[in-house]
C-alpha positions, 0 to 999 in steps of 0.5 A: 344343307338338307332341308324340310319344309313344313307349312302350317295350316293355321298362321301364328299369333306371337306378335309383340310390340316389336311387330315385324322386326326381324332378329335372332332371338334364338332363345325365346322366353317362356312362354312365348314359345309355342312350338315344340320339338317332337322329341320336348317332354310336355310342360307340366300344367300347359296347354302341351299336356292335354290331348286334343279333343275328340270329335264328339258333337253331332254338328253337320260341320267337322271339328274346326282346326285349331289355332296356336295362340288366340288374341287373349294370349297378348292382353291382360285376363278378363276378370273372371277369366282363367288364362289358356295357353294355346296348344304346343304343335309340334314340328316333324322331323325336329328332335330337341333331345339330341341337338340345341334348337335355335330361331330366327323370325322373318315378316312371314315365316320363321326358321328352325334350325338345328345347332352344332351344339349337342344335348347331353354328354355328346361331343360336338361334331360336325354335320349337316343340320336341317332347317325347318321352315314354318309358314305363317298365314298360309291362306294368302297363297290359296287362289280362291282365298285370294279372291275372298281378301281382295273382295272383302278389301273394297268392302272395307274400305267402303264402310270406313269412308261411308262412316261419317256420313251416316246416322240413326236408321240409315246407318244399321241398315247400311251395316246390315247391308256390308254385312251380307255383302261380306257374307255373299263373298265368303258363300262366293269362295265356298261354291268356288272351292266346292267346285274345285273339290268336286273336280280335282282328282288329286286326293290330297288337293281334294282333301283341302279343297273340302276342308276349306269349304267346311271352314268357309261354311261355318265362317258364314254360319258364324256371321250370319248369327252375329249379324242377326244378334249383334247387327240386325238387333232383331226384336222379339218376335222377329228374332225367330223369323231371321233365326229360322232364316239362318237354319234354312240357310245352313242346315239340312238341305232338303232340297235333293231329298224332295226332288227324288221324292217328287220324282218317284213313280209314287211320292207317298210310298217313297221311303224318304216321303215323311222325312221331307215332310218332318223336316219341312216342318222342323224347319217351319216351312209350312207351305212346302209340307202342306204340298207333300202332304197332299199327296199322301191325300190324293195316294191315300183316300183313308187318310184324307181327312187326318190330312185336311185337319193337318193341312188346317193346322199348318195353315192357321198357325200364327206367324208374326211377319216382318213389317206387320202391325200386329202386337207381341200381345196379339200374336201371343193369344193367337198362338195360344188359342191354335197351340189349344186346338193342336193340344185338342186333336192330339187328345182326341185320337184324330191321328192315332192311326198314323204315327207320321201325322201323330208325331208332327202334331207333337211336333206343332205342339212343341213337344221335346221328346218328339223333336228331339226323335227327329235328331237325325234329320235336324243334324245340329243342336242350333237346328233343335233350338230354332225349332223348339222356340218356333212352336214353344216360344215364337216370340223370344226375346234376345236376352232369353236366347242364352237360357234355351240355347244352353238347354238345347245344347244339353238336350240334343248332345245328351252328354255323350259328347262334347260341344265342338269349337263351333259349338262353343263360338255359336253358344257365345253368340247367343250368350251375347259375349262379343268377346269370347265370340272373337276369342273362340273364332281366332282359336278355331279358323284358320286366318285372321281374316274373319276375326279381323272383318267381324271385328270392324263390323261391331266396333261401327256398331258401337258394340266393342268400344269398352274393351282396349287391350293392355298395350293400348291398342283396341281389339279392332285394331290389334286384329287388323293389324294382325291380319294386315301383316300377314297380306304382307307377307304374300308378294301381290296382296301387300297392297291390300295390307296398306289400307288396313294399316290406314284405317289402324289410326294408333300403331298403323303407320308404324306398323306399315313402316315396318313392313314396307321396308321388307318388300322385295323390289324386284322391278322398278314398277314395284318400287315406283308403286311402293314409293307412290305408297310412302310418299302419299303417307309423308314416310319420309325415311321410307322414301329415301331408303327405296330410292337409296335401294334402287339407285345402288341396284341400277348402278350394279347394273351400270344403268347411271341415268336410272341411278342418277334419277333415284338418287335425285329422288331421295335427295342423296347428294352423296351418291348423286355426286358419286353418279355424276363422277361416274358420268364425267368418267365415262365421258372421258373414256368414251367422249360422249355422254349416255342418258342425254334426255335426263341430264338436259332435263335436270333443271332445278334438281342439278343443285342437289350437289355440287358435282351434279350442278357442274354435270348439269352445266357442262352438259349445257356448254356442249349443247351450247357450243352445237348450237354454234353460240360460242360467246355462251359457251365460252362464258359458261366454261370458265365460269366453270372454272374459276368458280370451282364448281368443276373438279380439278382432275377435270381441269384439263378437259375443259381448258381442252374444250376450250381450244376449239373456241381460242382457234376460231376465226372471230375473237370468243374469249376476251383478254381478261378471260384469256388471263383467267384461263391462263392462270387456270393452266398455271394453277393446274400445272403448279399443282396449287389447286386442291394440293394436287402435283400435275402429272408430267407425262409426255403427253400432259407436257404436249397438251399443256404446250398446245394450250399456252400457244393457243393462249397466247395467240388468242391473247395477241388476237384480243389485245389488238381487236379491243385496242382497235375497238377503242381507238374507233 
């Protein structure tokens, strides 16, 4: 069968309440069919009819890949929210105009295949249908991103465990620390991915790594902004300081440019000298800007006076530092005085002879046109926003951000291009639209990791308490369930998913039960690991299921000891009986037991079934006989027969085992016990036990004759011995 494999870089989001159940829903009801074959016409009015947005923004990051379906697809629309259907994705090579397609869902992928039923009037014919495997959560197979998943798992679990111990300011500080830990993990993975992109020689791999670097960079950018606005909750005055740090960290890496300028023979004459000064000013890095400006003063004596005045203005620029006791009113008064001083110098034409310094002075005054002239140096509208706030409204309040953000976006783009997904996400954050941030991130980013962990953090900040999805689970739990479900599709990361399910109080255990049953139990070590997880969570049905599966595998491989151990652990009496019969059959064929350690240490487990009890006691009989404790062995053997514990098919073997005891010099069986053995022999030969008739061939007849003779001789000896004892 010809196979065509196509792996999506973006995971599916077509979960329902029957999460994880594999089925044969061959034809999905509309609109839950985001996949469309390449020959299908687009649906009228749907997202599939629209062309993908062209890259039109000027963000320093490329447009992020779109996803198939956001979480909002599975909830009722919020008040005033319009329903947006996910964009359709085409599967290369699938032509549903020619043949009907069928679908089958699995826990980690979807199977799409052609049927033998053609469309139209074509006759049904035999052929070799193509099979397409569409994988979800492809990112879990990335070696570098696996480190992201592993490291963040520890942070997530630590946050859940510390929730009850924290309160007040200590809780806020802890949440900020957790947020920074998440960001550090993202940055570490981004740097590692960047090194891979540089070192690899394969163009395709290099492209994949570069794309992941862009995505990770965008994730850190968004997370950092959410940390400032939603977690840190920076007040007016301090808010701008956090935003400046945010811009400096993520936008316009000027360090390489500055190194090149300073290492040149004449830095002030370098082509990028004033660009470097401008970038420092645009980012509020006044000390670095003044240091570069001193190079100009040293190299050009005619501009020394202007440099000194501009340096003095930069030095005197009022800044409200974190921890300062200065009030906002005092800060605004100082800033107004400084602003008037800058305005006076500009009006006096102090910098008229030097356009570069004059431009810097205009920037210090917050002149939007002067700042926008440096668009190429800022590269992003959010850099422009922060610079604009720095020099025009340094004491901006959080609630005012939305107005400045929207106007900055409009001014920066100038209507020449449309916002990219990253722009929409950042704008939603500036507008304090938490749910919109989560929705947009779900659409744009390539896996569930980001939205799951960010939502969990925001939930601990008590910012999502009022938002529940229509089927009962809140947004935090919904996203954690989706993320953990994706982890279960990986052969190693599924163990991380267990902890995420544990912290989903409503549906977590149900999801875990459904997913853990689908873990391939390739080795006993893995089975024991899965079993321990189930036992710790009182998942008794899954424990029995795993034990039965492993017992059956052991039986197929003729490993009876392992099979018996698993069946006992599963408390499966029927299967334990079956395996006990196999042990007894092997004993009859070989004359010895295998797995003696297991049988000798059955303990109370032997009570699971009568046959297992017999196996354990029969082995005990052999042990007593080997230790020459003949009287105890004889009593046990007789008990096994008279109590009807032994299967009737095994009676002849037990009677044969009694022969050595009957022929001992010392009388082992009493007269009464001998009569019991005789009765058992007669029952066996008469076919009364279990309505089974005795097979009377020559060998069996000989055995019976020998037994009768031995029993008669032992009876005579026992009567004589007992009579002698009574007479004395």
